[in-house]
N, C-alpha and C positions, 0 to 999 in steps of 0.2 A: 310582212316585216312589221315588227312592233315598234312603238315609240321609243322604248328604252334601247332597242338594238340600234335604231337610227342615231340616237344621241351618243351612244358609245362609239359608233363608227366615226361620227363627225368629230367628237372630241379626240379620238385617236389620230385622225388625219390632221387636226389642228396642232396636236402635240408633235407630230412628225414634221410639220412645217416649222415648228419652233426649234426642233433639233437642227434642221438645215440652217435656219437663220442664226442660231447660236454658234454653230460651227463656223459660219462665215465671219462672225464677229470675234472669233477666237476666245470665247469664254472658257472657263475651266472645264476639263474633261469630265469631272464628277457631275456637274450640272447637265451636261450633254447626255451622259450615260443614264442619269435618273430620268430625264425626259424621254429618252429612247425606250427605256423599260416601261414607263407609264403608257407610252404610245402603243407599244406592242400589246400590253395587257388589255387596253381598251379595245383595240381592233380585234383581238382574239375573242374577248368576251362578247362583242357585238356579233361576230360571225357565229359563235357557238349558239347564241340566242336565236339567230335566224335559222340555223339548222335544227333547232329544237332539242339540242343536247343538254343545254343548261337553261333551266326555266326560272 
């Protein structure tokens, strides 16, 4: 596992927690959707780097 992969996964999980928190606080759906998309992108990029598909 490389350092960048670890950072991407940690940031993705952090953003996923933000999505849950913002949903509980009843913030606008646009903010929640944007955080959700960013979270998924970070997690996918981290996993792809671990698998060696994206370098």
